[in-house]
C-alpha positions in Angstrom: -47.0 86.7 18.7 -47.3 86.9 22.5 -46.6 90.3 24.0 -42.9 90.8 24.8 -42.1 91.4 28.4 -38.8 92.2 30.1 -39.5 89.2 32.3 -42.2 86.6 31.6 -42.9 84.9 34.9 -46.4 83.8 33.9 -45.2 81.5 31.2 -42.4 80.1 33.4 -45.0 79.4 36.1 -47.3 77.5 33.7 -44.5 74.9 33.1 -44.1 74.1 36.8 -47.6 75.0 37.9 -48.7 71.6 39.2 -45.6 71.1 41.4 -45.6 74.7 42.7 -49.3 74.6 43.5 -49.1 71.3 45.3 -46.2 72.6 47.5 -47.9 75.8 48.3 -51.1 74.0 49.2 -49.2 71.6 51.4 -47.7 74.6 53.4 -51.2 76.1 53.8 -52.6 72.7 55.0 -49.7 72.1 57.4 -49.9 75.7 58.7 -46.1 75.6 59.0 -45.7 79.1 57.7 -42.5 80.2 59.5 -39.3 78.1 59.5 -41.3 75.1 58.3 -40.0 72.0 56.6 -40.0 73.7 53.2 -37.5 76.3 54.4 -35.2 73.7 55.9 -35.4 71.5 52.8 -34.7 74.5 50.4 -31.8 75.5 52.6 -30.3 72.0 52.3 -30.9 71.8 48.6 -29.3 75.2 48.0 -26.3 74.3 50.1 -25.8 71.2 47.9 -26.3 73.2 44.7 -23.8 75.8 45.7 -21.4 73.4 47.4 -21.3 75.6 50.4 -21.5 74.6 54.1 -24.1 77.1 55.3 -27.1 78.8 53.7 -29.0 81.2 55.9 -32.4 82.2 54.4 -33.7 85.6 55.1 -36.5 88.1 54.1 -34.9 89.7 51.0 -31.6 90.4 49.3 -31.2 93.8 51.0 -31.6 92.2 54.4 -29.0 89.6 53.4 -26.4 92.4 52.8 -27.3 94.2 56.0 -27.2 91.1 58.1 -23.9 90.0 56.6 -22.4 93.4 57.6 -23.9 93.1 61.0 -22.2 89.7 61.5 -18.8 91.3 61.1 -19.1 93.5 64.2 -17.9 96.6 62.5 -17.9 100.0 64.2 -19.6 103.3 63.0 -17.3 105.0 60.6 -15.6 101.9 59.4 -15.3 101.9 55.6 -16.8 99.5 53.1 -15.8 99.7 49.5 -18.2 98.8 46.7 -19.0 99.8 43.1 -20.5 103.0 42.0 -22.4 101.3 39.2 -25.0 99.1 40.8 -28.4 99.1 42.5 -28.7 101.2 45.6 -29.3 98.3 48.0 -25.6 97.6 48.1 -24.7 101.0 49.5 -28.0 101.6 51.3 -27.2 98.9 53.9 -23.7 100.3 54.5 -25.0 103.7 55.4 -28.0 102.4 57.4 -25.5 100.8 59.7 -23.6 104.1 60.1 -20.6 102.7 58.3 -19.0 104.7 55.5 -19.6 103.7 52.0 -16.7 104.2 49.6 -17.6 104.0 45.9 -15.1 103.2 43.2 -15.3 102.9 39.4 -16.1 99.7 37.4 -14.5 98.1 34.4 -15.9 99.3 31.1 -16.2 95.9 29.6 -17.5 93.6 32.4 -19.3 96.4 34.5 -17.8 94.9 37.6 -15.5 96.6 40.2 -12.2 98.0 39.0 -9.6 96.3 41.3 -7.0 99.0 40.6 -9.4 101.7 41.8 -10.3 99.3 44.7 -6.7 99.2 45.8 -6.4 103.0 45.6 -9.4 103.5 47.8 -8.1 101.5 50.8 -7.4 103.4 54.0 -6.7 102.4 57.6 -10.4 102.5 58.2 -11.3 100.1 55.4 -12.8 96.9 56.8 -14.7 95.2 54.0 -15.2 95.0 50.3 -18.5 94.2 48.5 -17.9 93.2 44.9 -21.1 93.1 42.9 -21.5 90.4 40.3 -23.5 92.6 38.0 -25.9 91.5 35.4 -24.9 87.8 35.7 -21.2 87.4 35.8 -18.6 87.5 38.6 -16.2 90.3 39.4 -12.4 89.6 39.3 -12.5 87.5 42.5 -8.8 86.5 42.4 -7.8 90.1 42.6 -10.5 91.0 45.1 -9.4 88.1 47.4 -5.7 88.9 47.0 -6.3 92.6 48.0 -8.5 91.5 50.9 -5.9 89.1 52.2 -3.1 91.7 51.9 -5.1 94.3 53.9 -7.0 91.9 56.2 -10.4 92.8 54.9 -13.7 90.9 54.8 -15.3 90.2 51.4 -19.1 90.0 51.0 -20.1 89.0 47.5 -23.3 90.6 46.2 -24.6 87.8 43.9 -28.2 89.0 43.7 -27.9 89.0 39.9 -25.6 86.1 39.4 -26.8 83.0 41.2 -25.6 79.9 39.4 -22.7 81.8 37.8 -19.2 80.3 38.3 -15.8 81.9 38.8 -13.1 79.4 37.9 -15.4 76.5 38.9 -16.7 78.0 42.1 -20.2 79.2 42.4 -20.8 82.9 42.8 -21.2 83.8 46.5 -19.0 81.0 47.8 -15.6 82.6 47.4 -15.5 85.5 49.9 -16.3 85.4 53.6 -20.0 85.6 52.7 -22.2 85.8 49.7 -25.7 87.4 49.5 -28.5 86.9 47.1 -32.0 88.0 46.4 -34.9 85.8 45.4 -36.9 88.8 44.0 -39.4 87.4 41.5 -37.4 88.6 38.4 -34.1 87.1 39.5 -32.7 84.0 37.8 -34.0 82.0 40.9 -37.0 84.0 42.0 -39.8 83.4 44.4 -43.3 84.8 44.2 -42.7 87.6 46.7 -39.6 88.7 48.6 -36.8 86.4 49.7 -33.1 86.3 50.2 -30.2 84.3 51.6 -26.6 84.5 52.9 -24.0 81.9 52.1 -20.8 81.1 54.0 -18.3 78.3 54.7 -17.3 80.0 58.0 -19.0 78.1 61.0 -18.6 81.1 63.3 -20.1 83.6 60.9 -23.0 81.1 60.1 -23.8 80.9 63.9 -23.9 84.7 64.2 -26.0 85.1 61.1 -28.6 82.6 62.3 -29.0 84.5 65.5 -29.1 87.9 63.8 -31.9 87.0 61.4 -34.0 85.9 64.4 -34.0 88.9 66.8 -30.5 88.0 68.0 -31.7 84.8 69.6 -29.7 81.7 69.8 -32.0 80.3 72.5 -35.7 81.2 72.5 -36.4 84.5 74.4 -32.7 84.9 75.2 -31.4 87.8 73.1 -27.6 87.8 73.0 -27.2 90.6 70.5 -29.3 93.1 68.6 -30.8 91.3 65.6 -33.6 91.8 63.1 -36.7 89.8 62.1 -35.8 88.6 58.6 -37.1 85.2 57.6 -37.9 83.4 54.3 -41.4 82.2 54.7 -42.4 78.7 54.0 -44.6 79.4 50.9 -41.7 81.3 49.2 -39.3 78.4 50.1 -41.7 76.0 48.6 -41.7 78.0 45.3 -37.9 78.2 45.4 -37.4 74.5 46.2 -39.4 73.6 43.1 -37.6 76.1 40.9 -34.0 75.3 42.0 -33.8 72.0 40.0 -34.5 74.1 36.9 -32.0 76.8 37.6 -29.3 75.5 35.4 -31.7 75.0 32.5 -33.1 78.5 33.2 -29.6 79.9 32.9 -28.9 77.9 29.8 -32.0 79.4 28.2 -30.8 82.9 29.1 -27.4 82.2 27.5 -29.1 80.9 24.4 -31.1 84.1 24.1 -28.0 86.2 24.7 -26.1 84.3 22.0 -28.9 84.9 19.6 -28.7 88.6 20.3 -24.9 88.7 20.0 -25.0 87.0 16.6 -27.8 89.3 15.4 -25.9 92.4 16.4 -22.4 91.3 15.4 -22.1 93.7 12.4 -23.6 96.8 14.1 -20.6 99.0 14.9 -22.6 101.3 17.2 -23.5 98.5 19.6 -21.2 96.8 22.0 -22.6 93.4 23.1 -21.9 92.1 26.6 -18.3 91.1 27.3 -17.9 87.8 29.1 -14.9 87.5 31.4 -12.5 84.7 30.7 -12.7 83.5 34.3 -16.5 83.7 34.9 -19.5 82.2 33.3 -22.4 84.6 32.6 -26.0 83.8 33.6 -27.5 86.9 31.9 -29.8 88.2 34.6 -29.8 91.2 32.2 -28.7 91.4 28.6 -27.1 94.8 28.6 -25.7 96.5 25.5 -23.7 99.7 25.1 -25.2 102.0 22.5 -22.6 104.4 21.1 -22.7 107.9 19.6 -25.5 109.1 21.9 -28.2 107.0 20.3 -29.3 105.1 23.4 -32.4 107.1 24.3 -33.4 107.3 20.7 -33.1 103.6 20.3 -35.1 103.0 23.5 -37.9 105.2 22.2 -37.9 103.5 18.8 -38.3 100.1 20.5 -41.0 101.4 22.8 -43.0 102.4 19.7 -42.7 98.8 18.5 -43.9 97.5 22.0 -40.5 96.2 22.8 -39.5 97.0 26.4 -35.9 98.2 27.0 -34.6 99.3 30.4 -31.7 101.4 31.5 -29.9 99.9 34.5 -28.7 102.4 35.9 -29.3 105.9 34.7 -27.6 107.7 37.7 -24.4 106.6 39.5 -24.8 106.1 43.2 -22.4 108.8 44.1 -24.7 111.3 42.3 -27.9 110.1 44.0 -29.3 112.6 46.4 -29.2 110.1 49.3 -25.5 109.2 48.8 -23.9 112.4 47.3 -21.5 113.4 50.0 -19.7 115.9 47.8 -16.3 114.2 48.3 -16.1 112.3 45.0 -14.2 113.5 42.0 -15.8 112.7 38.6 -12.4 112.2 37.1 -12.1 109.0 39.2 -15.2 107.5 37.5 -14.8 107.7 33.7 -16.2 104.2 33.1 -19.2 104.6 35.3 -20.1 107.9 33.7 -19.7 106.4 30.3 -21.9 103.5 31.1 -24.8 105.5 32.6 -25.0 107.3 29.2 -24.7 104.1 27.0 -26.2 101.0 28.7 -29.6 99.6 27.7 -31.0 96.2 28.5 -33.2 94.2 26.2 -35.8 91.6 27.2 -34.1 88.7 29.0 -35.9 85.7 30.5 -36.3 82.0 30.2 -39.4 82.0 28.0 -38.2 84.1 25.0 -39.4 82.5 21.8 -37.5 82.5 18.5 -40.3 84.6 17.1 -39.9 87.2 19.8 -36.1 87.2 19.4 -36.5 87.7 15.6 -38.9 90.6 16.1 -36.6 92.3 18.7 -33.4 91.9 16.8 -35.0 92.9 13.5 -36.3 96.1 15.1 -32.9 96.9 16.5 -31.2 96.3 13.1 -33.9 98.4 11.4 -33.0 101.3 13.7 -29.4 101.1 12.6 -30.3 100.7 8.9 -29.2 97.0 8.8 
């Protein structure tokens, strides 16, 4: 049996090697490394796939979030609400821009932002909400958008882990004012380096975004505002353009693996398999279990001995990270987050998992629980 990996990019590459290699070689031979034809074609292809008016490629997913916030023209001290249980990039960019991050609890079942806690966190200084579509499914966007409309707030969807997922028929990242994604190699649609993009149906925001990603220039050497240098290079766009037609089948393969896991673990009372929202599809960027009765770390060690990788996303809530602990949060407001950081564990999840590997993984988990 081939060695089990959390993500098997090598095997995925072998299936599209000829197309990818030819596209990369074409970029090298053309020397159109920055904003070349591959970038423009990928942008157009992704706009069509997402059914969104504007895709603005950029250097990475963290840049995408920062640039989206920059386009809103917020002032230092303005508040942006997001989830406590997510990767640090979401809150990192808020604080980098001298805005105030406001963290709230998540739902225990879907791991996405708790809209009741979101409502309670709104103040006169609140200007935006960043719902995170964590692990592959969408937050409750009906509620998020209703809250935003009531309080005149911007919504930036963090869809780094959920590209291709749909909320009531609309693609993740196309419902709010803007959506942001990452093309980090391990993502459902990943390049072979860093990359990211911002999506919007708002023409005015799209214009601003295109200037900000290019040093604040709308005309060469005329800088209308402070921008950044954040571009998706042509080689990465070539990779993504070849992978995009496979995205739906990639997501279907992930769903099939998740379904196999779910069926195998159905009778293990100490495991809670991922809950899928009735309003969202799930593209399983991660397959994340809850392991009850304090057995998570023991199970992880058991699997490690059997050469099965198992990761903990995320072991420490953002509000307790040294960089973001402002001393103003009350743990009583975060019961779900604090439960999840003690219970969650992710099993291998990618497009190339074989039945032999799935049998080995699930058999090991069942052995641990005496099944």
